[in-house]
Steps between C-alpha positions, in 0.01 A plus 500: 500500500557176701155364389589566133834310538319215667244475228753513215843374604608155383727410793297326776730614775456858397122467482480335846724768653291787353170332620639466864643846486152637422370356819724724698300809401226648722194289434238765405755674274576162336133430439443839337809485281438144375124509463519498127742204494324262730360290218841487323661379838226238540557376148878484554435288810321250281749502210848546623675164517738574793383380841688790684314761282174324552545493879615867509191603298269304725637668803493852348139473368367335816693674777572848361239567230193360677430258207472177715157405358603581142818303555311198623256516200791523264669189658169309494472568129839332451405173675402315177793636302795267419835619602696620204854384421741711706234613747637473851165525686151357471158542658278204602160486667472686823650709346843370601811662345804283452865565430597242231842351440490266191819324623703309542671746734865519593607716801872603523500454874876550530442873443220543754582755770385360831410669828774584750346285774548132405298344773262205461234713342715615221580309173830334591374401844266257325642445155840451366636776288495398136597641167184435307139411556280343229121520515418239223149621409301805420288626778263775609480664846233726636594864498292542814452312827164311534248742655243438778219533245662236273561256782144542622367347184681189615425518872240752614638518861846652505768392747585716798708802414270630229284722719668822378552611149314526177349225279790549266762468782710185482342209687681402818530194729542255210676174579695307250224235460242783470710650215527166315130434531419849371715428191319166447163671532600763245595221255162335559310826451670535159431145394857399472524116430645272769797428283599869533428549868820606669365448853339173641137501619371499868821600672445500876688696770551172690662312204845386599608511137374695201582309183520715188459370146832383354490770226327777690723775368421403144118512560325825421257514800527760765773453768735700718821644361829317552763687697704576192188614305463751788868597463450572130195703559641696794821594323330619179813444304738665747810357686505771768409441859154666455296497187520885485877518554740506796357726757263325749350825633303543173285198578205709625431600149430139412383346821224607745676403825670830568189706440252291678697355787406146392127539534299299245308800367635542162328377187721316251697694252510833681885516478728495197546183292847377408639476149288198405182639637498314830325659794537473877811283477559540870155404569305786664650361815430137417703195402410297199537128464718334225503137394864453608616328819816628672770232513497169321709321240480772246609777732754369758791445262690783332391510132615704206168450325151472667205365298171620643314174428252282695781314683652837621186599686498217762717400806519143396399246239138468602370731224310719747500684830519363861386659821869550585579709189568871529376687188687791346301816537526838335363846580494689826695828521647695785551875549777425751689229308517596128681168423162333548366653172802369301410309187672190640328511844347162594345378813418154625177387671367165600164456326377270785503785755148593420421661837822709511417867550719578199243344270306825482794649296462246222338568161552350154574582140410253227692358198454274204721310260453603139395230254761389241490698185655800317401755765259334743221661696401521867147387428383149410500415127 
């Protein structure tokens, strides 16, 4: 009955809810009951425009119906397909699945429910409370963290901290410079022209300043998400403290921390996605780098309206990052402190502390700016 609703209902929220509810059934029973509808579910994954429905179907088919290989083949077949108007997701070579927001985006930040503990790790400890945030561009953000296997195409030898886990586990031990260089490498592999590179070439750990292109958030090359792009993706259209609602104790349905005691054993996407199809938002026990520095001229004064542009990312007027900057990070969860999985949870970390033991808890998620046009695309035109 739930599968029939999922395959036929027009409301994306109803479809997504039915798909995720199916996943609660005993696995063998589910496989037997849905055996005749597998092809229909695979086809719906490829055709439904809603990112939340797409993510829910990926999860159900891969994790509950044993269709991981078939799911990957279906995604691979979509790589060359242009994104249709209104489609909120896209697949590019890898295959990499993206949540797509055509933009520009406005966030009604005045209605955000924040965690109860307002210490320096929580939103208002770093940023002034504001009424509205504008993201003046369309963008795409990876539904999944970058895996060990994906990162090894860039660097065969993985950093310390990756000894356990599966090839599809999120890569760990990634510094800020590593993450930027990975984004640059991805752009080079795709043949993106220099005029569209969002990250400079040959960044070194010892550089005292990393100077970014003046218009890097307008360029379509691979990059890291900004902090407010993370906020948009984490909230999934909600204003509540957590993307699933108000009760922090439900976080183990969406995050691996509680079930795996923080061990890096889980492959990506094992746990439920949010309403825009984003997986592992609290990182499989990892932090994820953003492009945004904590503090600076765009953040230290109370503002009614924040514009998430190039100037907002930096601590000064240099147009880049210094060794003294602390970068806003998103991700890691806690079974003991549910506030740490709030949609507005942010941390700060100095990217120059490369030998800090905490580095093993850093991973990355990639993003891109959509090209100008009626509906854009995450891939190069």
